[in-house]
C-alpha positions in Angstrom: 26.2 32.8 18.7 25.6 32.7 14.9 27.9 29.8 14.3 26.1 27.8 17.1 22.8 28.5 15.4 24.2 27.3 12.1 25.4 24.0 13.7 22.2 23.5 15.5 20.2 23.9 12.2 22.5 21.8 10.2 22.3 19.0 12.8 18.4 19.4 12.9 18.2 19.1 9.0 20.6 15.8 9.1 18.5 14.2 11.9 15.2 14.8 10.1 16.6 13.6 6.7 18.0 10.3 8.0 16.3 7.3 6.7 15.4 4.3 8.7 17.3 1.1 7.9 16.0 -1.8 5.7 13.8 -3.1 8.7 11.2 -0.6 7.5 10.9 -2.7 4.3 10.2 -6.0 6.1 7.4 -7.8 4.5 4.0 -7.4 6.2 4.9 -4.3 7.9 3.9 -0.7 7.3 7.3 -0.1 5.9 6.5 -2.4 3.0 3.9 0.1 2.0 6.4 3.0 1.5 6.4 2.9 -2.1 4.3 3.3 -5.3 2.1 0.6 -6.5 0.4 -0.1 -9.8 -2.4 -2.5 -10.8 -1.4 -5.9 -11.9 -5.0 -7.3 -11.8 -8.4 -5.9 -10.8 -11.7 -7.6 -10.1 -14.9 -5.8 -9.8 -17.2 -8.2 -8.0 -16.3 -11.6 -9.7 -15.4 -10.2 -13.0 -11.7 -9.5 -13.9 -11.8 -6.1 -15.6 -8.0 -5.5 -15.9 -4.7 -7.6 -16.2 -1.5 -5.7 -16.7 -0.3 -6.3 -20.2 -3.7 -7.6 -21.3 -5.1 -6.8 -24.6 -8.8 -7.3 -24.1 -9.1 -5.4 -20.7 -12.7 -4.4 -20.0 -11.6 -1.3 -18.2 -8.2 -0.4 -19.7 -7.9 2.8 -17.6 -6.6 0.7 -14.7 -3.2 0.9 -16.5 -3.1 4.4 -14.9 -4.1 3.3 -11.4 -1.5 4.2 -8.8 -1.3 4.1 -5.1 1.6 5.9 -3.6 2.5 5.7 0.1 5.1 8.1 1.7 6.0 9.9 4.9 6.3 13.5 5.2 9.1 15.3 7.1 7.3 15.1 10.3 6.7 11.3 10.0 3.1 11.6 9.0 1.7 9.1 6.5 0.9 10.5 3.1 -1.0 8.8 0.3 -1.8 9.6 -3.3 -4.3 7.7 -5.2 -4.9 8.0 -9.0 -8.0 6.1 -10.0 -8.7 4.3 -13.4 -10.6 7.4 -14.4 -7.7 9.6 -13.9 -9.1 11.4 -10.7 -6.3 12.0 -8.3 -6.9 11.9 -4.4 -4.3 13.0 -1.7 -4.6 12.4 2.1 -3.3 10.2 4.8 -3.1 6.5 5.4 -3.4 4.2 8.5 -2.4 0.6 8.5 -3.8 -1.6 11.3 -1.7 -4.6 11.2 -3.7 -6.5 13.9 -6.7 -6.1 11.9 -5.2 -6.2 8.5 -6.9 -3.0 7.6 -5.7 -0.1 5.4 -7.5 3.3 5.6 -7.2 6.1 3.4 -8.5 9.3 5.2 -8.7 13.0 4.7 -8.7 12.6 0.9 -9.0 15.8 -1.1 -11.0 16.2 -3.1 -13.3 14.1 -1.0 -14.5 11.2 -3.0 -18.2 10.3 -3.0 -17.6 7.1 -0.9 -15.6 9.2 1.8 -12.8 7.4 3.6 -11.6 4.1 1.7 -11.2 1.1 3.9 -9.5 -2.1 2.5 -8.8 -5.5 4.0 -5.1 -6.2 3.4 -4.9 -9.7 2.1 -1.3 -9.7 1.2 1.4 -7.2 2.1 4.8 -8.1 0.8 7.8 -6.2 -0.8 6.6 -7.1 -4.2 3.0 -7.4 -3.7 0.0 -5.7 -2.2 -3.4 -7.3 -2.4 -6.4 -5.1 -1.2 -10.3 -5.8 -1.0 -12.8 -3.0 -0.5 -14.7 -3.5 2.8 -17.7 -1.7 1.4 -19.3 -1.5 -2.1 -17.6 1.0 -4.4 -20.3 3.4 -5.8 -18.0 4.2 -8.8 -17.9 0.6 -10.1 -21.6 -0.2 -9.6 -21.6 -1.0 -5.9 -19.0 -3.8 -6.3 -16.6 -5.2 -3.9 -13.2 -4.8 -5.7 -10.0 -6.8 -5.4 -6.9 -4.9 -6.3 -3.6 -7.0 -6.9 -0.9 -4.3 -7.0 2.8 -4.7 -7.8 5.5 -2.0 -7.0 6.1 0.5 -9.9 
């Protein structure tokens, strides 16, 4: 009986730890998000405030901007966002491929803006371009465009 339980638990652990194949990383699919991204260029409104490697960045803190997408052991979507200010938020993400919308929800601590919703302008293995769907109160109520690259 004890041996059967050990085999059952071992099999369950192996099943839950198996990764899906490369089809999960197909450009334009949610699997393309399962990685960590950093800012390559950020526009607040019409002003470029950050370029990766730039020496005259208006907001150099964007060098610390990170957006990490993952799945938990139960298959739920988890996200960790580190803002240019150093603040870190953790929660869940939903990607609506039909509407090209990315939503960050259940963020903790809760940001002043609440859930964050982005239009996904580009989603490929080496590039993610997001546009706020609502003005960002943290940046003076601007609509921001984030050009991100894998870390």
